[in-house]
C-alpha positions as CSV (number, residue, x, y, z in Angstrom):
1,M,36.2,-46.2,215.9
2,L,36.6,-48.7,218.8
3,S,34.6,-46.7,221.3
4,A,31.7,-46.3,218.8
5,L,31.5,-50.1,218.5
6,A,31.8,-50.7,222.3
7,L,29.0,-48.3,223.3
8,P,26.1,-50.2,221.7
9,V,27.4,-53.6,223.0
10,L,27.6,-52.2,226.6
11,S,24.2,-50.5,226.5
12,A,22.5,-53.6,225.1
13,A,24.1,-55.9,227.6
14,T,23.3,-53.6,230.5
15,A,19.7,-53.3,229.4
16,S,19.1,-57.0,229.1
17,A,21.2,-58.3,232.0
18,A,18.7,-57.8,234.9
19,P,15.6,-59.5,233.3
20,V,17.7,-62.5,232.1
21,A,19.3,-63.0,235.6
22,T,15.8,-62.9,237.2
23,V,14.3,-65.4,234.8
24,A,17.3,-67.7,235.1
25,T,17.2,-67.6,238.9
26,A,13.4,-68.3,239.0
27,A,13.8,-71.2,236.6
28,R,16.7,-72.7,238.5
29,A,14.9,-72.5,241.9
30,S,11.7,-74.1,240.6
31,S,13.2,-77.0,238.7
32,C,16.4,-77.8,240.7
33,S,15.0,-80.6,242.8
34,S,13.3,-82.2,239.8
35,R,16.4,-82.3,237.6
36,P,18.1,-85.7,237.0
37,P,21.3,-86.5,238.9
38,L,24.6,-85.5,237.3
39,P,26.4,-88.2,235.4
40,Y,29.3,-90.2,236.8
41,A,32.8,-89.0,235.9
42,V,36.4,-90.2,236.3
43,H,38.2,-88.0,238.8
44,A,41.7,-89.4,238.3
45,K,44.2,-89.8,235.5
46,A,43.1,-93.4,234.9
47,V,41.1,-96.1,236.8
48,T,41.6,-99.8,236.4
49,I,38.5,-101.8,235.4
50,R,38.5,-105.1,237.3
51,S,36.7,-108.4,236.9
52,K,35.4,-108.3,240.6
53,A,34.9,-105.6,243.1
54,T,38.3,-106.1,244.7
55,T,41.8,-104.7,244.1
56,D,43.1,-108.3,243.9
57,S,41.0,-109.2,240.9
58,T,42.1,-109.4,237.2
59,A,42.5,-106.0,235.4
60,L,40.2,-105.9,232.3
61,G,41.0,-102.4,231.1
62,V,41.5,-98.8,231.9
63,L,38.9,-96.1,232.2
64,Y,40.2,-92.5,231.4
65,P,38.5,-89.2,232.1
66,S,37.6,-88.8,228.4
67,H,35.7,-92.1,228.3
68,K,31.9,-92.2,228.5
69,F,30.5,-94.9,230.7
70,S,27.3,-96.1,232.3
71,V,26.8,-97.5,235.8
72,A,24.7,-100.6,236.1
73,K,25.0,-101.3,239.8
74,K,26.9,-100.6,243.0
75,S,28.4,-102.9,245.7
76,G,29.8,-101.0,248.6
77,N,32.2,-98.5,247.2
78,W,32.5,-100.3,243.8
79,L,30.6,-99.6,240.6
80,Y,29.9,-102.0,237.8
81,I,30.3,-100.0,234.7
82,T,30.3,-100.4,230.9
83,D,32.9,-98.3,229.1
84,K,31.1,-97.0,226.1
85,T,34.4,-96.1,224.4
86,T,35.8,-99.6,224.5
87,G,32.9,-101.8,225.4
88,V,34.7,-103.3,228.5
89,K,32.4,-104.2,231.4
90,G,33.7,-104.5,235.0
91,W,34.2,-103.0,238.4
92,V,35.8,-99.7,239.3
93,S,36.4,-98.1,242.6
94,G,34.0,-95.4,243.7
95,T,37.0,-93.5,245.2
96,Y,38.0,-92.4,241.7
97,V,34.6,-92.5,239.8
98,Y,31.7,-90.6,241.3
99,R,29.0,-88.1,240.5
100,D,29.5,-84.4,240.7
101,V,27.0,-82.8,243.1
102,R,24.5,-80.2,242.3
103,M,23.4,-77.8,245.1
104,C,19.9,-76.4,245.1
105,L,19.3,-73.1,246.9
106,D,15.5,-72.8,247.4
């Protein structure tokens, strides 16, 4: 019974795999450079949100990887963010918060 179920799945996947891969590759190559940049993400267990772009300034909150946030401006390696989870606004180090990179192969 198991082999009877597996045969149609394998033959259907094999028959459609080549055209789908070709279409996906063509779409990716033609639109890669026009795609928007990837969003910023937290790449540490937690990052302190500070009142100024220095490690000596007052801590306002903590930014965790699960939090969604937007970046308003940059100053050197510091980013002024708004934590959409808590509403806190402040500066975080770009060492721990950065965009993932997309590579386009044309």
